[in-house]
PAKE-573097 format. One record per residue: residue number from 0; residue in three letters; x negated, y negated, z of N, C-alpha, C in turn. Coordinates in nm, 3 decimals, decimal comma. Example, Ala and Ser with C-alpha at 12.3 -4.5 7.8 and 13.67 -1.06 7.14 Angstrom:
2
n=0	res=ala	npx=-1,319	npy=0,569	npz=0,780	capx=-1,230	capy=0,450	capz=0,780	cpx=-1,320	cpy=0,330	cpz=0,780
n=1	res=ser	npx=-1,285	npy=0,225	npz=0,708	capx=-1,367	capy=0,106	capz=0,714	cpx=-1,290	cpy=-0,003	cpz=0,787
***
This chain:
75
n=0	res=met	npx=-0,763	npy=1,740	npz=2,539	capx=-0,697	capy=1,619	capz=2,584	cpx=-0,549	cpy=1,626	cpz=2,549
n=1	res=thr	npx=-0,469	npy=1,567	npz=2,631	capx=-0,326	capy=1,559	capz=2,603	cpx=-0,301	cpy=1,445	cpz=2,503
n=2	res=pro	npx=-0,185	npy=1,445	npz=2,439	capx=-0,155	capy=1,334	capz=2,348	cpx=-0,163	cpy=1,197	cpz=2,417
n=3	res=met	npx=-0,121	npy=1,190	npz=2,540	capx=-0,126	capy=1,063	capz=2,612	cpx=-0,272	cpy=1,021	cpz=2,638
n=4	res=glu	npx=-0,356	npy=1,117	npz=2,671	capx=-0,497	capy=1,085	capz=2,694	cpx=-0,565	cpy=1,038	cpz=2,564
n=5	res=ile	npx=-0,530	npy=1,102	npz=2,454	capx=-0,585	capy=1,062	capz=2,325	cpx=-0,541	cpy=0,919	cpz=2,291
n=6	res=ser	npx=-0,414	npy=0,889	npz=2,313	capx=-0,365	capy=0,753	capz=2,287	cpx=-0,437	cpy=0,651	cpz=2,374
n=7	res=arg	npx=-0,449	npy=0,682	npz=2,502	capx=-0,515	capy=0,590	capz=2,595	cpx=-0,660	cpy=0,566	cpz=2,552
n=8	res=lys	npx=-0,730	npy=0,673	npz=2,517	capx=-0,869	capy=0,660	capz=2,473	cpx=-0,878	cpy=0,582	cpz=2,343
n=9	res=gly	npx=-0,786	npy=0,606	npz=2,252	capx=-0,784	capy=0,534	capz=2,125	cpx=-0,763	cpy=0,385	cpz=2,145
n=10	res=tyr	npx=-0,667	npy=0,348	npz=2,231	capx=-0,645	capy=0,206	capz=2,260	cpx=-0,768	cpy=0,144	cpz=2,324
n=11	res=glu	npx=-0,830	npy=0,219	npz=2,413	capx=-0,949	capy=0,169	capz=2,482	cpx=-1,062	cpy=0,140	cpz=2,381
n=12	res=val	npx=-1,083	npy=0,233	npz=2,289	capx=-1,187	capy=0,215	capz=2,187	cpx=-1,154	cpy=0,094	cpz=2,099
n=13	res=leu	npx=-1,029	npy=0,083	npz=2,059	capx=-0,989	capy=-0,031	capz=1,976	cpx=-1,011	cpy=-0,164	cpz=2,047
n=14	res=val	npx=-0,967	npy=-0,174	npz=2,170	capx=-0,982	capy=-0,299	capz=2,245	cpx=-1,129	cpy=-0,331	cpz=2,267
n=15	res=asn	npx=-1,207	npy=-0,231	npz=2,301	capx=-1,350	capy=-0,255	capz=2,323	cpx=-1,423	cpy=-0,294	cpz=2,195
n=16	res=thr	npx=-1,376	npy=-0,244	npz=2,082	capx=-1,442	capy=-0,271	capz=1,955	cpx=-1,389	cpy=-0,398	cpz=1,889
n=17	res=leu	npx=-1,257	npy=-0,414	npz=1,888	capx=-1,195	capy=-0,525	capz=1,816	cpx=-1,154	cpy=-0,642	cpz=1,904
n=18	res=gly	npx=-1,139	npy=-0,616	npz=2,032	capx=-1,082	capy=-0,718	capz=2,120	cpx=-0,930	cpy=-0,703	cpz=2,120
n=19	res=val	npx=-0,866	npy=-0,768	npz=2,214	capx=-0,722	capy=-0,751	capz=2,231	cpx=-0,644	cpy=-0,804	cpz=2,111
n=20	res=ala	npx=-0,674	npy=-0,927	npz=2,068	capx=-0,596	capy=-0,989	capz=1,960	cpx=-0,607	cpy=-0,908	cpz=1,830
n=21	res=asp	npx=-0,729	npy=-0,869	npz=1,793	capx=-0,744	capy=-0,793	capz=1,668	cpx=-0,689	cpy=-0,651	cpz=1,680
n=22	res=thr	npx=-0,691	npy=-0,595	npz=1,800	capx=-0,628	capy=-0,463	capz=1,819	cpx=-0,479	cpy=-0,473	cpz=1,793
n=23	res=ile	npx=-0,417	npy=-0,578	npz=1,843	capx=-0,273	capy=-0,598	capz=1,821	cpx=-0,246	cpy=-0,617	cpz=1,673
n=24	res=arg	npx=-0,327	npy=-0,698	npz=1,606	capx=-0,310	capy=-0,721	capz=1,463	cpx=-0,326	cpy=-0,590	cpz=1,385
n=25	res=phe	npx=-0,423	npy=-0,508	npz=1,426	capx=-0,445	capy=-0,378	capz=1,361	cpx=-0,324	cpy=-0,287	cpz=1,380
n=26	res=leu	npx=-0,274	npy=-0,278	npz=1,501	capx=-0,162	capy=-0,188	capz=1,530	cpx=-0,033	cpy=-0,234	cpz=1,464
n=27	res=gln	npx=-0,017	npy=-0,364	npz=1,441	capx=0,104	capy=-0,415	capz=1,376	cpx=0,113	cpy=-0,369	cpz=1,230
n=28	res=gln	npx=0,003	npy=-0,326	npz=1,174	capx=0,005	capy=-0,278	capz=1,036	cpx=0,076	cpy=-0,144	cpz=1,022
n=29	res=phe	npx=0,091	npy=-0,073	npz=1,132	capx=0,146	capy=0,062	capz=1,129	cpx=0,282	cpy=0,065	cpz=1,194
n=30	res=asn	npx=0,386	npy=0,043	npz=1,114	capx=0,521	capy=0,058	capz=1,166	cpx=0,595	cpy=0,155	cpz=1,077
n=31	res=leu	npx=0,699	npy=0,210	npz=1,127	capx=0,773	capy=0,312	capz=1,054	cpx=0,864	cpy=0,253	cpz=0,948
n=32	res=gly	npx=0,890	npy=0,125	npz=0,956	capx=0,977	capy=0,061	capz=0,858	cpx=1,123	cpy=0,094	cpz=0,884
n=33	res=leu	npx=1,205	npy=0,051	npz=0,791	capx=1,349	capy=0,072	capz=0,805	cpx=1,402	cpy=0,136	cpz=0,679
n=34	res=gly	npx=1,516	npy=0,198	npz=0,690	capx=1,582	capy=0,254	capz=0,573	cpx=1,537	cpy=0,395	cpz=0,541
n=35	res=asp	npx=1,588	npy=0,443	npz=0,430	capx=1,558	capy=0,578	capz=0,382	cpx=1,489	cpy=0,564	cpz=0,246
n=36	res=tyr	npx=1,358	npy=0,567	npz=0,244	capx=1,280	capy=0,544	capz=0,123	cpx=1,321	cpy=0,638	cpz=0,011
n=37	res=thr	npx=1,341	npy=0,764	npz=0,042	capx=1,372	capy=0,863	capz=-0,061	cpx=1,503	cpy=0,830	cpz=-0,130
n=38	res=thr	npx=1,606	npy=0,797	npz=-0,053	capx=1,735	capy=0,761	capz=-0,111	cpx=1,724	cpy=0,634	cpz=-0,194
n=39	res=glu	npx=1,657	npy=0,532	npz=-0,139	capx=1,642	capy=0,405	capz=-0,209	cpx=1,561	cpy=0,422	cpz=-0,337
n=40	res=arg	npx=1,459	npy=0,505	npz=-0,332	capx=1,375	capy=0,530	capz=-0,449	cpx=1,458	cpy=0,592	cpz=-0,561
n=41	res=his	npx=1,543	npy=0,688	npz=-0,527	capx=1,628	capy=0,751	capz=-0,628	cpx=1,726	cpy=0,650	cpz=-0,687
n=42	res=gln	npx=1,773	npy=0,557	npz=-0,605	capx=1,869	capy=0,459	capz=-0,654	cpx=1,808	cpy=0,374	cpz=-0,765
n=43	res=trp	npx=1,685	npy=0,328	npz=-0,747	capx=1,628	capy=0,243	capz=-0,852	cpx=1,562	cpy=0,323	cpz=-0,962
n=44	res=leu	npx=1,510	npy=0,442	npz=-0,933	capx=1,448	capy=0,522	capz=-1,038	cpx=1,551	cpy=0,585	cpz=-1,131
n=45	res=asp	npx=1,666	npy=0,621	npz=-1,079	capx=1,769	capy=0,685	capz=-1,161	cpx=1,827	cpy=0,588	cpz=-1,264
n=46	res=glu	npx=1,806	npy=0,458	npz=-1,243	capx=1,859	capy=0,358	capz=-1,335	cpx=1,765	cpy=0,334	cpz=-1,454
n=47	res=val	npx=1,643	npy=0,386	npz=-1,448	capx=1,543	capy=0,361	capz=-1,552	cpx=1,511	cpy=0,492	cpz=-1,624
n=48	res=ser	npx=1,516	npy=0,488	npz=-1,756	capx=1,482	capy=0,608	capz=-1,832	cpx=1,330	cpy=0,622	cpz=-1,840
n=49	res=leu	npx=1,287	npy=0,741	npz=-1,871	capx=1,144	capy=0,766	capz=-1,885	cpx=1,086	cpy=0,679	cpz=-1,996
n=50	res=glu	npx=1,159	npy=0,664	npz=-2,104	capx=1,113	capy=0,582	capz=-2,216	cpx=1,094	cpy=0,436	cpz=-2,172
n=51	res=glu	npx=1,190	npy=0,383	npz=-2,096	capx=1,179	capy=0,246	capz=-2,047	cpx=1,057	cpy=0,231	cpz=-1,956
n=52	res=leu	npx=1,037	npy=0,328	npz=-1,870	capx=0,924	capy=0,324	capz=-1,778	cpx=0,792	cpy=0,326	cpz=-1,853
n=53	res=leu	npx=0,780	npy=0,412	npz=-1,952	capx=0,658	capy=0,420	capz=-2,031	cpx=0,634	cpy=0,291	cpz=-2,110
n=54	res=asn	npx=0,739	npy=0,232	npz=-2,163	capx=0,726	capy=0,105	capz=-2,234	cpx=0,680	cpy=-0,007	cpz=-2,140
n=55	res=asp	npx=0,734	npy=-0,008	npz=-2,019	capx=0,692	capy=-0,109	capz=-1,920	cpx=0,545	cpy=-0,093	cpz=-1,885
n=56	res=ile	npx=0,501	npy=0,031	npz=-1,867	capx=0,360	capy=0,056	capz=-1,836	cpx=0,271	cpy=0,009	cpz=-1,950
n=57	res=lys	npx=0,311	npy=0,042	npz=-2,072	capx=0,234	capy=0,002	capz=-2,190	cpx=0,225	cpy=-0,150	cpz=-2,198
n=58	res=gln	npx=0,336	npy=-0,218	npz=-2,175	capx=0,338	capy=-0,364	capz=-2,182	cpx=0,249	cpy=-0,424	cpz=-2,074
n=59	res=leu	npx=0,254	npy=-0,372	npz=-1,953	capx=0,169	capy=-0,423	capz=-1,845	cpx=0,022	cpy=-0,404	cpz=-1,877
n=60	res=arg	npx=-0,011	npy=-0,288	npz=-1,933	capx=-0,150	capy=-0,262	capz=-1,969	cpx=-0,197	cpy=-0,360	cpz=-2,075
n=61	res=glu	npx=-0,112	npy=-0,387	npz=-2,172	capx=-0,148	capy=-0,481	capz=-2,278	cpx=-0,167	cpy=-0,622	cpz=-2,223
n=62	res=glu	npx=-0,081	npy=-0,662	npz=-2,130	capx=-0,092	capy=-0,795	capz=-2,071	cpx=-0,218	cpy=-0,811	cpz=-1,987
n=63	res=lys	npx=-0,260	npy=-0,704	npz=-1,924	capx=-0,375	capy=-0,711	capz=-1,834	cpx=-0,507	cpy=-0,677	cpz=-1,901
n=64	res=ser	npx=-0,502	npy=-0,623	npz=-2,021	capx=-0,625	capy=-0,580	capz=-2,085	cpx=-0,702	cpy=-0,700	cpz=-2,139
n=65	res=ile	npx=-0,831	npy=-0,686	npz=-2,141	capx=-0,919	capy=-0,788	capz=-2,196	cpx=-0,969	cpy=-0,736	cpz=-2,329
n=66	res=thr	npx=-0,960	npy=-0,818	npz=-2,430	capx=-1,007	capy=-0,775	capz=-2,562	cpx=-1,160	cpy=-0,771	cpz=-2,562
n=67	res=gln	npx=-1,216	npy=-0,699	npz=-2,657	capx=-1,361	capy=-0,688	capz=-2,666	cpx=-1,425	cpy=-0,824	cpz=-2,687
n=68	res=ser	npx=-1,361	npy=-0,910	npz=-2,767	capx=-1,419	capy=-1,044	capz=-2,790	cpx=-1,421	cpy=-1,125	cpz=-2,662
n=69	res=glu	npx=-1,322	npy=-1,108	npz=-2,575	capx=-1,322	capy=-1,178	capz=-2,446	cpx=-1,433	cpy=-1,126	cpz=-2,358
n=70	res=val	npx=-1,460	npy=-0,996	npz=-2,363	capx=-1,570	capy=-0,938	capz=-2,286	cpx=-1,702	cpy=-0,996	cpz=-2,335
n=71	res=asn	npx=-1,720	npy=-1,005	npz=-2,467	capx=-1,844	capy=-1,061	capz=-2,522	cpx=-1,864	cpy=-1,206	cpz=-2,481
n=72	res=glu	npx=-1,757	npy=-1,283	npz=-2,472	capx=-1,764	capy=-1,422	capz=-2,429	cpx=-1,809	cpy=-1,433	cpz=-2,285
n=73	res=leu	npx=-1,772	npy=-1,337	npz=-2,202	capx=-1,809	capy=-1,340	capz=-2,060	cpx=-1,957	cpy=-1,309	cpz=-2,040
n=74	res=gln	npx=-2,018	npy=-1,239	npz=-2,137	capx=-2,157	capy=-1,199	capz=-2,122	cpx=-2,248	cpy=-1,304	cpz=-2,168
***
């Protein structure tokens, strides 16, 4: 099949399975976005040291963790 035939068949399957409205909603999830992710990622990552990043991860884990006594209370 050519790329165009594959696309046509794919749209057909989606519409037949999901209907027109849900096919559109499904396809809207896949866009290329804007900007240059790699450049932007370096801009914000270069501002944070490895130590700061590790401390942030540790703090988030501590905030989200459930203590053993809390687990026992849930049971």
